[in-house]
C-alpha positions in Angstrom: 217.7 -59.4 28.2 217.6 -56.6 26.0 213.8 -57.7 25.0 212.6 -58.1 28.8 214.3 -54.7 29.2 212.7 -53.3 26.3 209.3 -54.5 26.9 210.0 -52.6 30.3 210.7 -49.3 28.9 207.6 -50.1 26.1 205.4 -50.7 29.1 207.0 -47.3 30.9 205.8 -44.8 27.9 202.3 -46.6 27.4 202.0 -45.5 31.3 203.2 -42.1 30.2 201.0 -41.9 27.6 197.8 -42.2 29.5 199.0 -39.9 32.3 199.3 -37.0 29.7 196.1 -37.8 28.2 194.3 -37.3 31.0 196.3 -34.2 32.0 194.9 -33.4 28.5 191.7 -34.4 28.9 191.1 -32.6 31.9 192.8 -29.4 30.5 190.1 -30.0 27.8 187.2 -30.1 30.3 188.1 -26.7 32.8 188.3 -24.9 29.3 185.0 -26.2 28.3 183.8 -25.3 31.7 185.1 -21.8 31.4 184.1 -20.8 28.0 180.7 -22.0 29.6 180.6 -19.8 32.7 181.8 -16.7 29.9 179.0 -17.1 27.6 176.4 -16.9 30.8 173.3 -14.6 29.6 173.5 -11.1 31.0 170.5 -10.4 33.6 171.1 -6.9 33.9 168.4 -4.0 32.2 168.7 -0.7 33.6 168.3 2.2 32.4 171.5 4.1 32.7 171.3 7.3 31.1 168.4 9.1 29.7 169.2 12.7 27.8 167.0 14.8 25.9 168.0 17.9 24.2 165.9 21.0 25.1 164.9 24.4 22.5 168.5 25.6 23.3 170.5 22.7 22.4 171.4 21.8 26.6 171.5 18.5 27.1 168.9 17.5 29.9 169.8 14.5 32.0 166.7 12.8 33.7 166.6 11.3 37.2 166.2 7.6 37.7 164.4 7.1 40.2 164.1 4.1 42.9 160.7 3.5 41.2 161.6 2.9 38.1 160.2 6.3 37.3 162.4 8.6 34.4 162.1 12.1 36.1 162.9 14.9 33.4 162.9 18.5 34.4 162.0 20.9 31.4 163.9 24.4 30.9 161.5 27.2 32.9 160.1 29.4 30.3 160.9 27.8 27.5 158.0 26.3 24.9 157.2 22.7 26.0 157.2 20.5 22.8 154.4 17.8 21.9 157.1 14.9 21.6 160.9 14.4 22.5 163.8 12.1 21.1 165.8 10.7 23.7 168.9 9.0 24.0 169.2 6.4 26.1 172.5 4.4 27.2 171.1 1.0 28.7 173.0 -2.1 30.2 174.9 -4.1 28.2 173.5 -6.8 25.6 170.2 -5.6 26.5 167.5 -3.8 24.7 164.8 -1.2 25.1 161.6 -0.6 23.6 160.4 2.2 22.4 164.2 2.2 21.6 166.4 5.1 22.2 166.7 8.1 19.5 163.0 7.2 19.1 160.1 10.0 19.6 157.6 9.9 22.0 154.9 11.9 23.2 156.2 14.6 25.8 153.5 13.4 28.7 153.6 11.2 31.5 152.5 8.0 30.4 154.8 6.4 28.3 156.5 3.1 29.5 160.0 2.3 28.1 160.6 -1.9 28.5 164.2 -2.7 28.9 165.0 -6.5 28.1 167.8 -8.4 29.8 169.8 -10.8 27.9 168.5 -13.7 29.7 165.2 -12.3 29.1 163.9 -10.5 32.4 162.2 -7.2 32.0 162.6 -4.0 33.8 159.3 -1.3 33.0 160.3 2.5 33.7 157.7 5.0 33.6 158.5 8.9 31.6 157.0 11.4 33.7 158.3 14.8 32.5 158.2 17.5 35.5 157.6 21.7 33.6 160.1 23.3 36.0 158.1 26.7 35.5 157.4 29.2 38.9 153.6 29.7 39.3 153.1 33.5 38.1 152.0 35.8 40.7 149.8 39.6 39.5 148.1 41.9 40.8 145.4 44.4 38.9 146.3 48.0 38.8 142.8 49.6 39.7 144.8 53.1 40.1 142.1 54.0 37.1 138.4 52.5 37.3 138.1 49.2 35.0 135.5 50.1 32.6 134.7 48.7 29.1 136.5 49.8 26.6 139.3 51.0 29.2 142.6 49.5 29.8 143.3 46.9 32.0 146.9 46.4 33.7 148.2 43.5 35.9 151.5 43.7 36.8 153.6 40.8 38.7 156.4 38.1 38.0 156.9 34.7 36.0 154.9 35.7 33.2 156.0 33.9 30.0 156.2 36.5 27.6 154.9 34.3 24.2 151.7 35.1 23.1 150.7 31.3 22.1 151.3 30.5 26.0 150.2 33.2 28.2 146.3 34.3 28.0 144.4 36.4 29.9 140.6 36.1 30.5 137.7 38.0 32.4 135.8 35.6 33.8 131.9 36.5 35.0 130.3 35.1 38.4 128.3 32.3 36.3 132.2 31.5 35.4 132.2 32.0 31.3 135.3 33.0 30.8 136.2 35.9 27.9 139.8 36.4 26.5 141.5 39.4 26.1 143.3 39.6 22.4 145.7 42.2 21.4 148.3 43.1 24.4 149.8 46.7 24.0 152.6 46.1 26.5 154.1 42.3 27.5 157.0 41.5 29.8 157.7 38.9 32.2 156.1 41.4 34.7 153.7 43.3 33.1 150.6 43.0 30.4 148.6 45.6 29.2 145.5 44.6 27.3 142.0 47.0 26.2 138.7 45.1 27.9 136.3 45.2 25.1 133.8 47.6 24.7 130.6 45.6 23.6 129.8 41.7 24.8 130.4 42.7 28.2 128.0 43.8 30.6 129.0 45.8 33.5 129.7 43.9 37.0 132.0 42.3 39.1 135.1 39.6 36.7 137.8 38.1 37.8 141.1 38.4 36.1 142.4 34.9 34.9 145.9 34.7 33.9 147.1 31.2 32.3 151.2 30.9 31.5 152.3 27.8 30.4 150.7 25.2 32.6 150.0 27.4 35.6 147.2 29.0 35.7 146.1 31.9 38.5 143.1 33.9 38.7 142.4 37.3 40.7 139.8 38.2 43.3 136.7 39.8 41.5 137.1 43.5 40.1 133.8 45.9 39.2 134.5 46.6 35.5 131.7 49.8 34.8 130.9 52.3 31.8 133.3 54.4 30.6 132.4 58.1 31.1 129.4 58.8 28.3 131.5 61.7 26.7 135.0 59.7 26.6 136.2 58.7 23.0 134.5 61.8 21.3 131.0 60.7 22.1 128.2 62.9 21.8 124.4 63.3 22.5 121.5 65.7 21.1 117.8 64.8 22.6 114.6 66.7 22.3 112.0 66.1 24.4 108.6 65.2 22.2 106.3 66.0 25.1 107.0 69.1 26.5 104.4 71.6 26.5 102.0 68.5 27.3 99.4 67.4 30.2 100.4 64.0 30.7 98.6 61.0 32.3 100.7 59.5 35.0 101.6 55.6 33.3 101.7 57.5 30.0 104.8 57.2 27.6 106.7 60.1 26.9 109.7 60.0 24.2 112.6 61.8 23.0 114.3 62.0 19.7 117.9 61.8 19.8 121.7 61.9 17.7 124.4 59.9 19.2 127.8 59.9 17.7 131.0 58.0 18.9 132.4 54.8 19.6 130.7 55.1 23.3 127.2 55.4 22.0 126.4 51.9 21.0 127.2 51.0 24.5 125.6 53.9 26.5 122.3 54.3 25.0 120.9 50.9 26.0 121.6 52.2 29.5 119.7 55.2 29.6 117.7 56.7 32.5 115.2 59.2 33.2 114.4 60.6 36.2 112.0 62.8 36.8 110.8 65.6 39.7 107.8 67.0 40.2 106.0 70.8 42.1 103.5 68.3 43.2 105.8 67.6 46.1 108.1 70.8 45.8 110.5 68.6 43.6 111.8 66.9 47.0 111.3 63.2 45.5 112.9 61.7 42.3 111.0 58.9 40.4 112.4 56.9 38.1 110.4 56.5 34.6 110.5 52.7 33.2 112.2 52.5 30.0 110.1 51.1 27.1 112.3 51.0 23.9 114.9 52.3 21.8 115.6 52.9 18.2 118.3 54.5 16.1 116.2 57.9 16.5 114.1 57.6 19.7 113.9 56.5 23.1 110.6 56.0 25.3 109.7 55.7 29.1 107.0 55.7 30.9 106.0 57.7 33.6 105.6 55.9 37.1 102.0 56.1 38.7 103.2 56.6 42.0 104.1 60.3 41.3 102.2 63.5 42.3 100.8 65.6 39.6 102.5 69.0 39.0 105.0 70.8 36.7 107.7 68.1 35.7 111.6 68.8 35.3 113.7 65.6 33.8 117.0 64.4 33.5 118.3 61.8 31.2 121.2 60.0 33.4 123.8 57.2 32.2 125.8 55.4 35.0 125.7 58.2 37.0 126.6 61.1 34.5 123.8 63.6 32.6 123.5 63.5 29.0 120.4 65.8 29.0 117.5 68.2 31.1 114.5 69.3 30.8 113.6 71.9 32.9 109.6 72.7 32.0 110.2 75.1 29.5 107.5 75.3 28.1 106.0 73.9 31.4 104.7 70.1 31.1 101.9 68.7 33.9 101.1 65.7 35.3 97.3 65.1 36.3 97.0 65.0 39.4 
């Protein structure tokens, strides 16, 4: 009887051992499956934050667009850098190229690639926006614009930095002449000087470049300064006084001139003649022939009537010299 009872007991224990092994086996399978789920590779490849520090130490946060753009607004009126080193936060277990903290050119076209742990990629395009308002200005024409004279523009939103704000005169053929040496320069006004030489009289537009913005005015007339401005003086002597001259012949004047405007004024000299042949009623313009450091020459017009002449040397609308026929000088009929 004991043997039978023992055997039944052993058989019961054997059955219990099988069940325990089964339970532990099932638990092991479940744990393995749980481990597999825990270590599934992440599919996330987002840029979560993109920060750039400006020249004043401010943290500028970019906007990540639905089109995967990285839109960064730069601080108004600050110098625009050539490069920046963004600090970038991305999805967990992803990586990014170029890396966070690496310098990139501060211009559109840089592409960031974020790669998820599972290998999927997403590209982001960097788009800096220079958030500076476009300047507006008007030209102060209280006094006429002249070669060698002052140019004043008034307005707003000028960047007060000569490295970033520049002023040009633009002629009718679109040739640009930069104006340097601002006498006054603020965010609302610029005072500078128009060059005395290297430019001709005529209409010029004023072009203002400030930062990334460029604005141009309607054309303004730039004329000659008054010939006696700037302590400039002239002295002329009519070399043909007392002669009788043929039509079309040359006349000459010896001269001296001094002062900063002489070199601008002399090439623009004109001679205007009157004759007693029509009772000094008509003006006749002599033809310019030549200019040397001491002598200027003109040619008498062929259409003027004969008679005693008087003449005037003029530049622009200013009279520099007049000869009133003493001694009497004649043009042949």
